[in-house]
C-alpha positions as CSV (number, residue, x, y, z in Angstrom):
1,M,107.7,123.6,132.2
2,K,111.8,124.7,133.6
3,L,112.6,121.6,132.2
4,T,110.9,121.9,128.3
5,F,112.3,125.8,128.2
6,E,115.8,124.2,129.6
7,V,115.9,121.4,126.9
8,E,114.1,123.6,124.1
9,I,116.7,126.6,124.8
10,L,119.7,124.2,125.1
11,A,118.7,123.1,121.5
12,G,118.3,125.7,120.2
13,L,121.6,127.6,121.2
14,K,123.6,124.3,119.8
15,A,122.0,124.2,116.7
16,L,124.1,125.4,113.5
17,R,122.0,128.6,113.5
18,K,121.3,129.2,116.8
19,K,117.6,130.1,117.4
20,T,115.0,129.5,120.7
21,P,111.1,129.5,120.2
22,P,109.5,132.8,120.4
23,K,107.6,132.0,123.2
24,Y,109.8,132.1,126.0
25,L,110.1,135.9,125.4
26,Y,107.1,135.8,126.8
27,D,108.1,135.4,130.4
28,D,106.2,138.0,133.6
29,A,108.8,140.4,133.1
30,G,109.0,140.1,129.1
31,S,105.6,140.3,129.3
32,K,105.4,143.6,131.3
33,L,108.0,144.9,128.4
34,F,106.0,144.1,125.1
35,E,102.6,146.2,126.6
36,Q,105.3,149.2,126.9
37,I,106.1,148.0,123.2
38,C,101.8,148.3,122.6
39,E,102.1,152.0,123.7
40,L,105.0,152.9,121.4
41,E,104.3,154.7,119.1
42,E,106.3,153.2,116.0
43,Y,104.4,150.4,117.2
44,Y,101.6,150.5,114.4
45,P,99.9,146.7,114.9
46,Y,99.0,147.7,118.0
47,R,97.8,150.6,117.3
48,A,95.8,149.9,114.2
49,E,94.1,146.9,115.6
50,V,92.5,149.0,118.8
51,E,91.5,151.5,116.1
52,L,89.8,148.7,114.0
53,L,87.8,147.3,117.5
54,Q,87.3,150.9,117.9
55,Q,85.2,151.4,115.1
56,H,84.1,148.1,114.0
57,A,83.2,146.0,117.8
58,A,79.9,146.5,117.4
59,A,79.4,145.6,114.1
60,I,82.1,142.4,115.0
61,A,79.6,140.9,118.5
62,A,77.0,140.9,115.7
63,R,78.8,138.6,113.3
64,L,79.6,137.1,115.6
65,G,76.3,136.4,117.9
66,E,74.9,136.0,121.5
67,G,75.8,133.3,123.4
68,C,79.4,132.4,122.4
69,L,82.2,131.3,124.7
70,L,84.6,133.2,124.0
71,L,88.4,131.7,123.9
72,E,91.9,134.4,123.3
73,F,95.0,132.8,122.6
74,G,97.5,134.2,124.2
75,S,95.4,136.8,126.0
76,G,98.2,138.9,127.6
77,A,97.1,142.3,129.3
78,S,93.0,141.6,127.8
79,V,93.2,145.4,127.0
80,K,91.4,144.4,123.0
81,T,88.9,142.3,124.5
82,R,87.3,144.5,126.8
83,L,86.1,146.0,123.5
84,L,84.5,143.2,122.6
85,L,83.4,142.2,126.1
86,D,81.6,145.8,125.8
87,H,79.5,144.7,122.6
88,M,79.0,141.0,123.4
89,T,75.8,140.4,125.2
90,Q,75.2,137.5,126.9
91,L,78.5,135.7,126.6
92,A,78.7,132.4,128.0
93,A,82.3,132.6,129.4
94,Y,85.5,134.2,128.8
95,A,88.4,131.5,128.2
96,P,91.7,133.9,128.5
97,I,94.5,131.3,127.7
98,D,98.5,132.6,128.3
99,I,101.9,130.8,128.8
100,S,102.6,133.8,131.7
101,H,100.7,132.6,134.9
102,A,101.3,136.0,137.0
103,A,100.2,138.1,133.5
104,L,97.4,136.2,133.3
105,M,96.1,136.4,137.0
106,D,96.9,139.8,137.0
107,A,94.2,140.4,133.7
108,A,91.9,138.0,134.8
109,Q,92.0,140.1,138.3
110,R,91.5,143.0,136.0
111,I,88.6,141.1,133.9
112,A,86.5,140.2,137.3
113,A,86.7,143.6,138.3
114,A,85.3,145.2,135.7
115,Y,82.7,142.5,134.1
116,P,81.8,141.0,137.5
117,D,78.6,139.2,135.1
118,V,81.3,137.5,132.7
119,V,82.1,133.9,133.6
120,L,85.9,133.4,133.7
121,H,87.7,130.6,132.7
122,P,91.7,131.3,132.4
123,I,94.1,128.8,131.6
124,C,97.9,129.2,131.6
125,S,99.1,127.0,128.9
126,D,100.9,127.6,125.8
127,F,98.8,128.1,123.2
128,M,100.3,125.9,120.9
129,A,100.0,122.8,122.6
130,E,97.1,120.5,122.3
131,L,94.1,122.1,124.7
132,E,91.1,120.1,126.3
133,L,89.1,122.1,127.7
134,P,86.0,121.2,130.3
135,E,82.8,120.4,129.0
136,H,81.0,122.9,131.4
137,L,82.8,125.3,129.8
138,Y,80.7,124.9,126.6
139,R,77.4,124.2,128.3
140,G,74.6,126.9,127.0
141,A,77.5,127.8,124.4
142,R,76.0,128.8,120.6
143,R,79.2,128.8,119.3
144,A,83.1,128.6,120.2
145,V,84.3,131.9,119.1
146,G,88.1,132.1,118.9
147,F,90.1,135.5,118.8
148,F,93.5,135.6,118.0
149,P,95.3,139.7,117.7
150,G,98.1,141.1,117.7
151,S,99.3,139.4,114.8
152,T,100.3,137.2,116.6
153,I,99.8,134.7,113.6
154,G,102.8,136.3,112.6
155,N,105.0,134.5,114.7
156,L,104.4,131.5,114.0
157,E,105.9,129.6,110.7
158,P,104.0,128.6,107.7
159,G,103.8,125.1,108.8
160,E,103.1,126.4,112.5
161,A,100.4,129.2,111.6
162,Q,98.0,126.0,109.4
163,A,98.5,123.5,112.6
164,F,97.6,126.3,114.8
165,L,94.5,127.2,112.7
166,V,93.7,123.2,111.8
167,R,94.1,122.0,115.3
168,N,91.6,125.6,116.8
169,S,89.3,124.6,113.6
170,K,88.7,121.0,115.6
171,L,88.9,122.5,119.2
172,L,86.1,125.1,118.5
173,G,84.1,122.8,116.3
174,S,81.0,123.2,114.6
175,K,79.3,126.3,113.9
176,G,82.8,128.2,115.0
177,M,84.4,130.8,114.7
178,M,87.6,132.7,114.7
179,L,88.8,136.9,115.0
180,I,92.0,136.7,113.4
181,G,94.6,139.9,113.4
182,V,96.9,139.9,110.6
183,D,99.5,142.5,109.9
184,L,99.8,143.3,106.2
185,L,103.3,143.5,103.9
186,K,103.9,147.4,103.4
187,P,107.6,149.0,103.2
188,R,110.5,148.3,104.6
189,E,111.2,151.7,106.3
190,V,107.3,151.3,108.4
191,V,108.1,147.8,109.2
192,E,111.6,147.9,110.6
193,A,111.0,150.6,112.5
194,A,107.8,148.9,114.6
195,Y,110.9,146.8,115.7
196,N,113.6,149.2,116.0
197,D,111.7,151.8,118.7
198,R,114.0,154.7,119.5
199,Q,113.7,154.3,122.9
200,G,115.3,150.7,122.8
201,V,112.3,149.0,124.7
202,T,111.9,146.5,121.9
203,A,116.0,146.1,122.7
204,Q,115.3,145.3,126.1
205,F,112.8,142.9,125.3
206,N,114.7,141.1,122.9
207,L,117.8,140.6,125.5
208,N,115.4,139.8,128.4
209,L,115.6,136.6,126.9
210,L,119.3,136.4,128.0
211,R,118.5,137.6,131.4
212,R,115.9,135.0,132.0
213,I,118.1,132.0,130.7
214,N,121.0,133.5,133.4
215,Q,118.2,133.5,136.0
216,E,116.4,130.2,135.5
217,L,119.1,128.2,133.4
218,N,122.3,128.8,135.6
219,G,123.4,131.3,132.1
220,K,126.5,133.2,131.9
221,F,124.9,135.8,129.5
222,E,127.2,139.1,129.2
223,L,124.2,141.3,128.1
224,A,126.3,143.9,127.3
225,R,128.3,142.0,125.2
226,F,124.6,140.9,122.7
227,R,122.6,143.6,120.4
228,H,118.9,143.5,119.1
229,H,119.0,143.4,115.6
230,A,115.6,143.2,113.2
231,T,115.4,143.7,110.2
232,L,112.7,142.5,107.4
233,N,113.9,139.9,105.0
234,V,111.8,140.1,102.0
235,A,111.9,137.3,100.4
236,L,109.9,135.5,103.3
237,G,108.0,138.5,103.6
238,R,108.9,138.8,107.4
239,I,110.9,140.4,110.2
240,E,113.5,138.4,111.8
241,M,114.6,139.4,114.9
242,H,118.4,138.1,116.4
243,L,120.7,139.1,119.5
244,V,123.8,139.6,118.1
245,S,127.2,138.4,119.5
246,L,129.2,141.7,119.1
247,E,132.3,139.7,120.0
248,A,133.9,135.7,119.7
249,Q,133.0,134.6,122.9
250,E,131.9,131.7,124.5
251,V,129.2,131.4,126.9
252,N,128.2,128.5,129.5
253,V,124.6,127.7,130.1
254,G,124.4,124.9,133.1
255,E,127.3,122.5,132.1
256,A,127.0,123.0,128.4
257,K,129.5,126.0,126.7
258,I,128.1,127.6,124.1
259,R,130.5,129.2,121.4
260,F,129.8,132.8,119.4
261,R,131.7,133.9,116.0
262,Q,131.6,137.6,116.0
263,G,128.0,138.7,114.0
264,E,126.8,135.5,115.2
265,S,123.5,135.9,116.1
266,I,120.7,133.7,118.2
267,H,117.3,134.1,116.0
268,T,114.3,135.0,118.4
269,E,111.7,135.9,116.9
270,N,109.9,136.4,113.3
271,S,106.8,138.3,112.6
272,Y,105.1,137.7,108.8
273,K,103.3,140.5,107.0
274,Y,100.6,138.3,104.8
275,E,99.6,138.9,101.3
276,P,95.6,139.2,101.8
277,A,94.9,136.7,99.4
278,Q,98.2,134.5,101.2
279,F,96.8,134.6,104.1
280,E,93.1,134.0,102.5
281,R,94.3,130.7,101.4
282,L,95.8,129.6,104.7
283,A,92.4,130.1,105.9
284,V,90.7,127.6,104.0
285,A,93.5,125.1,103.6
286,S,93.2,125.0,107.3
287,G,89.1,124.3,107.4
288,F,87.9,127.6,107.4
289,E,86.0,130.1,105.5
290,V,86.5,133.6,105.4
291,A,83.3,134.9,107.0
292,D,83.9,138.6,106.7
293,Q,87.0,141.3,107.1
294,W,87.6,144.6,107.8
295,S,90.6,146.5,107.0
296,H,92.7,149.8,108.4
297,P,93.3,151.5,105.5
298,E,96.4,153.8,106.7
299,W,98.6,151.2,108.4
300,S,97.7,147.8,105.8
301,Y,96.3,146.0,108.9
302,R,92.7,143.0,108.9
303,L,90.9,141.7,111.2
304,Y,89.8,138.6,110.0
305,C,86.5,137.2,110.7
306,L,86.8,133.3,110.0
307,E,83.9,130.3,110.1
308,V,84.8,126.9,110.4
309,A,84.2,125.4,106.9
């Protein structure tokens, strides 16, 4: 894992337009900071999705049916999952998938204590990787269901999003379904406030990447010489998160020397905001059909239930 982290980070920092894979924001410290972000007043995606699940969990569980194998991609603290588990009867098994081992194990212990009858199979992995699940997980399951909350689909480039959905249409197999949260396009002031919170927690989350590089790759980043910046790129329909160099500087990362111009940035994450028809075309092109959907009228957020075509 360290070798992959080093290779991908250095490749991104040496690129003409510096960028890093968003998955590396979510180490143990980053995962805890993201949990704090979800509690912020400005961060509407979390609140909207929780409200949708609270209002419609029974209907969603009925739509998915009994005897499901539930796979959660990027499970984090598994807070939203509890709203489903409260209504999903005769669950075959629950397999949370997360890149942060500490976050995964902590959440799994809490789920095991709260739901002792649920068969639990935590998987520490990048959800963008090719997954091979043990055959015993499928035994007794009437269908496999993927749960991809948090509008995390928006963190993926359109081509990556389609590849992810295509791959999981095959993983879920015949009768498989996917419950996925999608943030819809909305006014600039609403979206940008969600990623530039007044308390600066999102800034800490973004800057934590530099701290991680310092700790794991012998980096020499001075965090005070960079600032967090998030802006809506209207043309591409996405929020972009950057770490902007406040001055011209040279930073060592191990043996590598990374030069920055004043104002040059590291592009750390995107969050695409979809038009409904746009996402539905993506789903169909990826081997799914829209089986059902639930919309939050205030926050323009939607939960889609997709079925393998």
